[in-house]
C-alpha positions in Angstrom: 83.9 137.0 109.9 86.0 135.1 107.5 86.2 131.4 106.7 89.1 129.4 105.2 88.6 126.4 102.9 91.0 123.6 103.7 90.3 121.7 100.5 89.6 122.4 96.8 85.8 122.6 96.2 86.1 120.6 93.0 88.6 117.8 93.7 88.9 118.0 97.5 92.7 118.1 97.4 94.3 119.9 100.3 97.4 120.9 98.3 96.8 124.6 97.9 99.3 127.2 96.8 99.2 131.0 96.6 98.2 132.3 93.1 97.6 136.1 93.5 96.8 138.7 96.1 94.2 141.1 94.8 92.6 144.3 96.3 89.0 145.0 96.7 88.9 148.3 94.8 85.1 148.5 94.9 84.2 148.7 98.6 86.7 147.9 101.4 90.1 148.4 99.8 91.2 145.2 101.7 93.4 142.6 100.1 92.5 139.0 99.5 94.5 135.9 98.5 93.5 133.7 95.6 94.8 130.1 95.9 95.5 127.4 93.3 94.8 123.7 93.7 97.9 121.8 92.8 95.9 118.8 91.8 93.2 120.1 89.4 94.2 123.8 88.9 91.1 125.4 90.3 91.5 128.8 91.7 89.4 130.4 94.5 89.5 133.3 97.0 90.8 131.9 100.3 90.2 133.0 103.1 87.0 134.7 102.3 84.1 136.5 104.1 81.5 133.9 105.3 78.0 133.9 103.9 76.6 135.8 106.8 79.0 138.7 106.5 79.7 139.0 102.7 76.8 141.4 102.2 78.8 144.4 103.4 81.1 143.9 100.4 78.2 144.5 98.0 77.3 147.9 99.4 78.4 150.0 96.4 76.7 151.9 93.6 79.3 150.2 91.4 77.0 147.2 91.1 75.0 148.6 88.3 73.2 145.4 87.5 71.4 145.8 90.9 70.0 149.2 90.1 68.6 151.1 87.1 70.7 154.2 87.6 72.0 155.9 84.4 74.3 158.3 86.2 77.8 158.4 84.9 79.4 157.3 81.7 79.9 153.7 82.9 76.3 153.3 83.8 75.2 154.7 80.4 77.5 152.4 78.5 76.3 149.4 80.6 72.6 150.1 79.9 73.3 150.7 76.2 75.1 147.4 75.9 72.5 145.6 78.0 69.8 146.4 75.5 71.8 144.6 72.8 72.9 141.6 75.0 69.4 140.9 76.3 68.3 140.2 72.8 71.3 137.9 72.3 70.5 136.0 75.4 66.9 135.6 74.4 67.9 134.4 70.9 70.2 131.8 72.6 67.4 130.3 74.8 65.0 130.4 71.9 67.5 128.5 69.8 68.2 125.9 72.5 64.6 125.1 73.5 62.1 123.2 71.5 59.3 125.3 72.9 58.9 128.3 75.2 58.4 126.7 78.5 59.5 127.5 82.1 62.6 129.6 82.7 64.4 130.3 86.0 67.0 133.1 86.2 69.3 132.7 89.2 70.6 136.0 90.3 68.1 138.0 88.3 69.1 141.4 89.6 66.4 144.0 88.7 64.7 141.4 86.4 65.4 142.9 83.0 66.4 139.6 81.4 63.3 137.7 82.7 61.2 140.7 81.6 62.6 140.3 78.1 61.9 136.6 78.2 58.4 137.0 79.6 57.4 139.4 76.8 58.7 136.8 74.3 56.3 134.2 75.8 58.4 132.4 78.4 57.0 131.4 81.8 59.6 133.0 84.1 60.6 133.0 87.7 63.7 134.4 89.4 66.0 134.3 92.4 67.7 137.4 93.7 69.3 137.8 97.2 69.6 141.6 97.1 66.2 142.8 98.6 66.0 146.1 96.6 66.8 144.5 93.3 64.5 141.6 94.0 61.7 143.9 94.9 62.1 145.8 91.6 62.2 142.5 89.7 59.0 141.3 91.3 57.2 144.5 90.6 58.4 144.6 87.0 57.5 141.1 86.1 54.7 140.2 88.6 56.2 136.8 89.2 57.7 135.0 92.2 61.3 136.1 93.0 62.9 134.1 95.8 65.8 135.4 97.9 67.8 132.2 98.3 68.9 129.5 95.9 68.9 126.4 98.1 65.5 125.5 99.4 63.6 127.4 96.7 61.3 126.0 94.0 61.8 122.5 95.5 58.8 121.0 93.8 59.5 122.6 90.4 61.6 121.9 87.3 62.5 124.3 84.6 63.3 123.9 80.9 66.0 126.5 81.0 68.0 127.8 84.0 70.3 130.7 83.6 73.1 132.1 85.8 74.6 135.3 84.3 77.7 136.0 86.3 76.3 134.4 89.4 78.1 131.1 90.1 81.3 132.8 91.1 79.4 134.5 94.0 77.9 131.4 95.5 79.3 130.1 98.8 77.8 126.6 98.7 79.2 125.7 95.3 78.7 121.9 95.2 75.3 122.1 96.9 74.2 124.7 94.3 75.3 122.5 91.4 73.3 119.6 92.9 70.3 121.8 93.3 70.6 122.9 89.6 70.6 119.3 88.5 67.4 118.7 90.5 65.6 121.8 89.2 66.4 121.1 85.5 64.1 119.0 83.3 65.6 115.9 81.7 66.1 117.6 78.3 66.5 121.1 79.7 69.5 123.5 79.3 71.6 125.1 82.0 73.3 128.3 80.9 76.2 129.7 83.1 78.2 132.7 82.3 81.4 133.5 84.3 84.7 135.4 83.8 87.6 133.6 82.4 91.0 134.2 84.0 92.8 132.7 81.1 91.8 135.6 78.9 94.2 138.1 77.4 92.8 141.0 79.4 93.5 139.0 82.6 97.1 138.6 81.4 97.3 142.3 80.7 96.0 143.6 84.0 97.2 140.8 86.3 96.2 141.5 90.0 94.3 144.6 88.8 92.1 142.6 86.4 88.6 143.8 87.5 87.0 140.4 87.0 88.9 138.9 90.0 86.6 141.2 92.0 87.6 139.9 95.4 86.0 139.0 97.8 82.7 139.0 95.9 84.0 136.5 93.4 84.7 133.5 95.5 85.8 131.3 92.5 87.9 132.0 89.4 87.0 129.7 86.5 88.8 128.4 83.4 87.1 126.3 80.8 88.7 123.2 82.3 87.6 123.9 85.8 84.0 124.7 85.2 83.6 121.6 83.0 85.2 119.5 85.8 82.9 121.0 88.4 79.7 120.5 86.5 80.6 117.0 85.4 80.9 116.1 89.1 77.2 117.0 89.4 75.9 115.2 86.4 76.2 117.8 83.6 77.8 117.6 80.2 79.1 120.7 78.3 77.4 121.0 74.9 78.4 124.5 73.8 80.8 127.4 74.7 80.1 130.9 73.6 81.9 134.3 74.0 80.7 137.4 75.7 82.7 139.8 73.6 81.5 143.1 75.3 83.0 141.9 78.6 86.6 142.5 77.6 85.8 146.2 77.1 83.9 146.7 80.3 86.4 144.8 82.4 89.3 146.7 80.8 87.6 150.0 81.6 87.3 149.0 85.3 90.9 147.6 85.3 92.4 150.8 84.0 90.6 152.6 86.8 92.1 150.2 89.3 95.5 150.8 87.9 95.5 154.6 87.8 92.5 155.9 89.7 90.6 157.0 86.5 89.3 155.2 83.5 91.4 155.2 80.4 88.8 154.7 77.7 91.2 154.6 74.8 93.5 152.0 76.4 90.5 149.9 77.5 89.0 149.9 74.0 92.3 148.7 72.4 92.9 146.2 75.2 89.4 144.9 74.7 90.0 144.5 71.0 93.3 142.8 71.6 91.7 140.4 74.0 88.9 139.4 71.7 91.3 139.0 68.7 93.7 136.9 70.8 90.9 134.7 72.0 89.6 133.9 68.5 92.8 131.9 67.9 93.5 130.8 71.4 90.9 128.2 72.4 88.1 130.8 72.6 89.6 132.2 75.9 87.5 135.4 75.9 87.1 137.6 79.0 83.8 135.9 79.9 82.3 132.8 78.5 78.8 131.3 78.3 78.6 127.6 79.0 75.6 125.6 77.9 75.1 122.3 79.9 72.7 119.4 79.7 72.2 116.5 82.1 74.4 113.5 81.4 
């Protein structure tokens, strides 16, 4: 079943116009519309599968983050890069926090990030809706892994909450933002990473830009729109950081969507071009990490 939003989730305006029509290249091959809010500029997939039925659009081995397979060149590259980026994420939270306290990773996948943090002395917990990935994360870390965001950890607060490429998947956007505010300590940090459709690689690949990833990606953020959303729920942006590897990964998938096979050389140079362009264009990298604190 599908549902159609009548108003923008951020500003509640009902003035919505067509932005792009993109194809689901990963699972269904169906096409989905992305609309633009004329009032605030936010873009979101509309109509979209409802929460009860969206699971069928995740049934693909292409979601490498939910498995530990190393089959295929893409998976091998993903895991090689992950070893490096995990250390970068750990360094970020260690820099932000005064002490190693309680950390919650929302959308923890197979739990590799919280495992890295746990080994470094953090008290970790997770949330993962995919039952197979969540089971693996629980066995790996021997810590609670909840399956739903809303309603979980209601009597707890955390010094750091992370969402690595998760917020764009969440149906109940405003309710989740409120929940995050309630779960974060007064001086805690909320870290959110999402794709950025204002990047150069998005301009290069247009409708075939892999990070549109309809219909799994329900929302498509710019720096302005995520700041607006989180400000509505009592957060202030304190830092924005690039995820430079994403331009290469997204470009590889995008070339596959264009021609049916990955053009590694084109993807490499498009990734370089995107990162170089972003360095002098308001840090509009393919994906961005946003660090928030409570207002």
